[in-house]
N, C-alpha and C positions, 0 to 999 in steps of 0.2 A: 175661310181657311183656319183662322184662329179658333173659331167656335168648334170646328171639327177636331182640332188638336186637343182642346180642353175636354171635349166629350170623350175622345179616345183615351186620354190620361185618366179621366174619372172611371172609365170602365176597367182600365188595367189595375187600378188601385182597389184593394179589397182586404185579403187576409193580413198583409203587412201593415196597412194603415190602421185597421181595427186593432191589431195586436199592439202596435206602438201606442195608440191612444189608451187602450185598456191598462197599460203599464202605469199610467198616471191616475190610478184610482184614489179614492179618499185616503186609504192607508198610505199610499205613496206620497200624496200631497202633505199628509201629516209629517212624514219623515223629512221631506224637503223643507217644510216649514220649520221644523226643529233645527235642521242644518243651518238655515239662514238666520233664524232668531238667536241661536246660541253662538254660532261661529262666524257670523257676518259673511264676508266674501272668501273666507279661508277654505271653503270646500267647493268653490266653483270648479276647480281643476278636476274633481272627481267625475263631473258630468262630461268634461272634454275627453277624459280617459275612457269612460264607458261607452261613448258613442260608437267608435269603430268596432269595439268588442261586441257590443250588442248587435250591430249590423251583421257581423260575421256569423255569430251563433244563430241568429234568427234566419239568415239566408240558408244556413245548413238545415235547420228544421223544415223550412219550406221546401227545400230541394229534396229532402228525404221523402216527404209526403207526396210530392209531384212525381218523382222518378219511380218510387216503389208502388204507388197507388194504395199505400196503407199508412196508417197513422204511426206516430213515434212509439207508442206503447206496443203495438203489434210487432214492430221491428226490434224493439228491445227484447221482446219475448223470444225472438229467434237467436239473439246474441248472448243472452244471460241465463243463468239458472232460474228456474221458476220462482224459487223462494226469494231471490234478490229482486226480480221484477215486481212480484206481489208486494214486497216490503216497501219498495220505492213508491209504487202507485198508492199504497195505503197511506204513506206519509204525505204524498201530494194531496190526496183527498182531505186529510186532516188540516193541512195548511190552508187549502182553498176555503174550507168551511169556516175556519177562524177568520180568514180575510173577508169572507162574505158577511160575517157577523159585524166586524169592524166597519165595513163599508155601509151596511144598512143603518147601523147606529149613527154614523157620521151624517148620512143624508137626513135622517130624522132630526138630529140635533140642528142641522143647518136650517131646516124648515121651521123648527121651533124658534130659532133666533130671529128669523125674518117675520114670521106670522104669529108667534105665540102658540099656545095650545099645549096639548099633552103629548109627550114624547112617545109613549107606548102606542098611541093611535097611529102616529106617523111610521113607527117601526113596522107595525102590522100591515099598514097600507103599502109601504114600499116593498115588503116581502111578498105580499100578494100580487102587486103589480109586476115585479120581476118574474115571479113564477108563472103568471098567466101569459105574459109575453112570450116566454120560452115554450109553453105548452101549446099555444094557439097559433103562433105565427109560422108560416112556411119558411123554408131556408132563404128564399129570395127576399121575403119581407124582413126576415131577421137581419140579413146583411144590409138591406137598405136602411133600416132603422138605426143599426149600429153605426153605419157610415155617417148618418146625420148627427148622431150623438157625439161624434168626434168634434163637431163644431163647438161643443160646450167648452172645450179646452182653450178656445180663444179668449175665454173670460180672464185667464191669467195673463194673457198679452195685454188686455185692457187694464189690468191692475198695474202692470209695469209702466204703461203709458200714462197712468194717472199720478205717478210719483216721480220725483227727480232722482235719477240714478247716476252716481259718479262712475261712469263706465271706465275711466282711466284707472281708478282705484280697483275696480273689479278685475280688470285685466292684469294689473300688477299683482293682485292677490292670487290670481290663478298661476302666475309664473313664480312667485315667491310666497307660497301659502304659510310657511312657518313664521314669516315676519308679520302676519296679520291675525294670528291666533289670539283671541282675547285673553287678558290676564286672568289667572285663576283656573284656566282649563288645563286639566292634566293630560299627559300623553295617552294614558289609557282611555280617557273620555273622548279624545280626538280620534283615536284609532277605532273606537267602537262606533262613532258616527260615520267614519269612512266606510266601515263594513256595512252599516245599515243602509247607506246610500247605494253601495254596490249591490247588496242583496235585493234592495227594492227595485233597482233598475234592471238587473238581469235575473228574472224569476222563472223557475221551472214551468209554471202553468202556461207561460207564453210559448214555450217550445211546443207543448202538446197542442195548444190551440191552433197555431199557425200551420203546423204539419197536417192536422186533421181538416182544416179549412181548405187546404190545397187538394186533399182527397175528395172532399165534397164537391169542389169545383170540377174535378175530373169526372165525377159521376154524372155531372150535368152535360158532359161532352162525350157522347158515345164513341166518337172516333179517337179519343185521347189514347186509349190503350194500344191501338194498332199503329198510331202515328208516333208514339213516344220514341221509337227507335230511329225515326227519320231525322237526320242531322239538322235540316232547316227548321223543322217543327220544334225539335228540342231546343235549338238555339233561341228561337223566338220566345218560347215560354220561360226558359231560364233567364232571359233578359227581362221579361215581364216580372218575374219573381224578384230579380235584383232591383229593378226600378221601384216596385211596390215596397220592398223592405227598406230601401234607402229612404224613401219618403216617409214611411211610417216611423222609423227609428229616429231620424233627424227631427221630425215633428215632436215625437215623444220627449226627447232630451231638450229640445228648445223650450217646451212648456215647463219641464222640470227646472230649467235654468231661470225661467221667468219667476217661478215660485220662490226659488232660493234667493234670487236677487231682490224681489219685492219685499220678502220678509226680512232680509238683511238690512235693507234701507229703512224699513218702518219699525221693526221690532227689536233688532239687535241694539242693546243698550237701553231699551225701554221696557224692561220686564219680560222680554221674550223668552227667557230661560225656562219659564214655567209652562211653555206651550207643550201640550200633550196630545192634541188631536187637531185635525183640519178645522173643525168647528171652532175650537178655541183660538186658532190662528185668525180665522175670519173675525171673531169677536174682538180680538186684540187690535185688529187693524182699524176699527171704527174710530177710537179717540185719537189715533196717530195720523191715519191717512184719509179719514172722512167716511161718510155714509156710502158714497159711491163705491169705493174700494171694498168696503165690507160687504155690500150687497152682491157685487160681481163675484167676489171670492166665494161667498156662500152659495150662490147659484151654480158656480162651477163645480162645487162639491156634489151637488145633486145630479148634474148632468154626467159627471165622470162616474158616479156611483151606478147610475142606470146603465151605463156602458159596461162597467167592469163586472158587475154581478153575473150577467149571463155568460161572460167569458170565463169567469172563475168556475161557475157551476158546469158550463159546457165542457171545459177542458178536463175536469174531473170525470164527467160522464163519458167522454171520448176515451180516456185512458182505461177506465174500468171495463168498458164495453169491448175494446180492442183486445185486452188481455183474456177475457172470457169468451171471445168469439161471438158476442152479441151484435145484432144489427145496430148501427149507430148513425147519428146525424140528424140535423133538423130537416133534411130533405125527406126523411121517412116520417110518417105519421106516428102517433102514440101507439096504435095497434101493432105496427110493424116493428117498433123499437121500444118495447115496454121497459126493458132493462135500462136502456140509455136514459129514458125520461124518468125512471124511478130514481136514478142517481141524482138527476137535476132536482127533483122534488125533495129528496133527502138532504142534499147539501144546502139548498136554499131554505128549506124548512127548519133544519137544525140551526143554521146560521141566524135565521130570524129569531128563533127562540132564545139563542144565546144573547142576542142583542136586547130582547125583551127584558132579560134579567140583568141588563146594564153591565155587560162585559167590560172590564177595565181596559180602556183603549191602549194604554202603554203595555200592559201585560199581553194583550192580543198581538200587538205589533212585535213584541219581543219573541213570543212563542212562534209566530208565523215566520219571523226572520230566522230563528234557530232551525226550524224544520226545513225551510227552503234552503238554508245554508248547508244542512247535512245532506240533502238529496241532490243539490244542484251539481256538485262536482262529479259524483259517479254517473249522473245522467249525461252530463256534458262529455265525459270520457267515452261512454257508450255511443253517443251521437257521433263522435269523431271516428270511432271504429266502423260504425255503419256507413258514414260518408266516404270512407276509404275502402269499403268492401266491394270488390267486383261481383261477388256472389249476389249481393243485394242491389247494388247500384248499376251493375253492368258496365257500359262504357262511359257512364255519366258520373263517375266518381269525382271527388273534389279536386280542384286545381291545387297546385303547390302553394300558391299565394293564400288561397282559402284555408288550406291545412295549417299554415303558419299562424294565420290570424285566429283560427279556432283553438289551436293549442295554447296560444298566448292568453286568450280569453279564459280557457280552462285553468291555466296556471294562476292567473290573477284571482279567479274565484277561489282556488284552493288556498292561496295565501290569505285571502280575506276571511275565509272560514276558520283557518288556523288562528288568525288574530282574534276573531270573535270568541272562539273557545278559550283562548289563553287570557284574554283581557276581561272576559265575562266573569 
């Protein structure tokens, strides 16, 4: 009986789990490492705050995809002027490409730290590997591989277990963060890192990916369109979306917490202020926490990068294809969805070339955060309009509780973006 339950849960988990895990990409790991290394436990509260907000907005994106049978970009095109939709999608593609460059560079640097060798060879190798995987795998195999790659995030649980964490202090810092901010940290510097954590955790590419994955899942079930209006069928699948999203987002933020806590314990006060990338965080761990923590942290970077790059490239391809009415999705072969795969090739290829020329990791993170911040709020506002629209959602519009949570998430992100712009 327990085996059947575990098997049933594994089958119900998919878009939400992969989306949550992809949020902890090497760029995100770098941001969380900076937060722990520079501020100790004084930013733990941000992950507690973002968890319910992340759950709410990702549940909305999944709901939109499942109910309408179309991705987020297609629904945005129905609600917004064409120029606005194209502008937001263009910025999304730019941010995703920069993120791909940073992630491929981080994976290459992690391998170089472990095995030595030439960074450029690893960059080209990872770029080719990510590209071939997306071009050659079927939808089912892609999902299966991405699910397995989520296991790489447990590397950061192992890092936390390998060091001694003063959990009482971490809890106290989450309740009174102002009392635990290290000396010499300005209010502007603290606010900037809060914004960076929020922007890294709630990222627009995740909205597009999860909505489009629900659409792909629908296409694999021919009966979905006709049964969507049946109350029992709708209730069952909305419950599945809720369960999948809860597990994925809780998993994502638990891993982020592990990274912040482990780097706070090992690097805060030990020269951690100079951490600029996930690979540098791994290297800095070695003399403080030992070879095991270093190796596990570095291997985690590789696993999360291999998971995140397809999600970044795929979400860009879904968005562009939906706006222009092209066939999209990994369930279609290259011949049927050439435009979709062309965007994947372009985003991954350009990202790889940017990494070959050793893109500054901090500059990449800053530009990616700025672009994501600029587009996240209008996209979230449009998502809320879509979720409340009987014209698009029929009788399956958002509940009142979900609306409140969604608007709170949107307001928090708006405040975060305003702080980023004024403190930058």
